[in-house]
C-alpha positions in Angstrom: 2.6 22.9 1.7 1.4 19.4 0.8 4.0 17.3 -1.1 2.3 15.6 -4.2 5.1 13.1 -5.3 4.0 9.5 -5.9 5.9 8.4 -3.0 3.7 10.5 -0.6 0.2 9.6 -1.6 -2.3 8.6 0.9 -2.2 5.1 2.5 -5.6 4.2 1.3 -4.7 5.4 -2.3 -1.6 3.3 -2.3 -3.5 0.3 -1.1 -6.2 0.8 -3.8 -3.4 1.3 -6.3 -1.7 -2.0 -5.4 -5.0 -4.0 -5.4 -6.2 -2.4 -8.7 -4.0 -5.0 -10.5 -3.8 -8.8 -9.1 -0.5 -9.3 -10.7 0.9 -6.2 -9.0 -0.6 -7.2 -5.6 1.0 -10.7 -5.8 4.4 -9.3 -6.8 4.3 -6.9 -3.9 3.6 -9.3 -1.6 6.0 -11.9 -3.0 8.8 -9.3 -2.4 8.1 -9.5 1.2 8.7 -13.2 1.2 12.3 -12.6 0.1 13.9 -10.2 2.6 17.2 -10.1 0.8 15.6 -9.5 -2.7 14.7 -11.7 -5.7 15.7 -11.6 -9.3 13.0 -10.6 -11.6 13.4 -13.8 -13.7 12.9 -16.0 -10.7 9.9 -14.0 -9.6 8.2 -14.4 -13.1 8.9 -18.2 -13.0 7.5 -18.4 -9.5 4.4 -16.7 -10.4 3.9 -17.9 -13.9 4.1 -14.4 -15.4 6.2 -13.1 -18.3 9.4 -11.6 -17.3 8.2 -8.2 -19.1 5.0 -8.2 -16.9 7.1 -8.5 -13.7 9.5 -5.8 -14.6 6.5 -3.5 -15.5 4.9 -3.8 -12.2 8.3 -3.4 -10.5 8.9 -0.3 -12.2 5.4 1.0 -11.2 6.0 -0.1 -7.6 9.4 1.6 -7.6 7.9 4.6 -8.9 5.6 4.8 -6.1 8.2 4.2 -3.4 7.1 0.7 -2.6 9.9 -1.4 -4.3 13.6 -0.7 -4.9 16.5 -2.3 -6.9 19.0 -3.8 -4.4 21.7 -4.9 -6.7 22.8 -4.1 -10.3 24.6 -6.3 -12.6 26.8 -5.8 -15.7 25.6 -7.2 -18.9 27.9 -6.2 -21.7 28.2 -2.4 -21.6 24.8 -2.0 -19.7 23.8 -2.0 -16.0 20.7 -4.2 -15.3 18.6 -4.3 -12.4 19.5 -7.8 -11.1 17.8 -7.9 -7.7 14.6 -6.2 -6.4 13.1 -5.9 -2.9 10.7 -3.9 -1.0 11.7 -0.3 -0.2 12.9 -0.5 3.4 12.7 3.1 3.9 8.9 3.1 3.4 7.3 3.0 6.9 3.9 2.0 5.5 5.0 -1.3 3.7 4.1 -3.5 6.8 0.8 -1.9 7.2 0.1 -2.4 3.5 1.1 -6.0 3.6 -1.2 -6.8 6.6 -4.0 -5.3 4.8 -3.2 -7.1 1.7 -2.6 -10.5 3.2 -6.2 -10.1 4.7 -7.9 -8.9 1.6 -6.3 -11.7 -0.6 -6.1 -14.5 2.0 -2.5 -15.1 1.3 -1.1 -17.9 3.4 2.5 -17.2 3.6 3.5 -15.3 6.8 5.5 -11.9 6.4 
């Protein structure tokens, strides 16, 4: 029986999904440049996006098994997602990054 969970969608669909939004593609690619993870606030500043936009796309990438929370931090009584990175368990990440780099002509080496 075939698994239809978001993390198990076809490679080409994942690629199309990432590329369907330029902000999402840039966020996904930027995560690869920070091997130890990056704070959403810093990512927002680097890319010139709002913090909320970055969190929105990180949540989507997380839902599809492409990004993950690397570290939580306490803020008052809440735990916040302090550090994000690529999902190291996903075997398709490098293939997606190579294809994305070519499509968007990214200069940074992954």
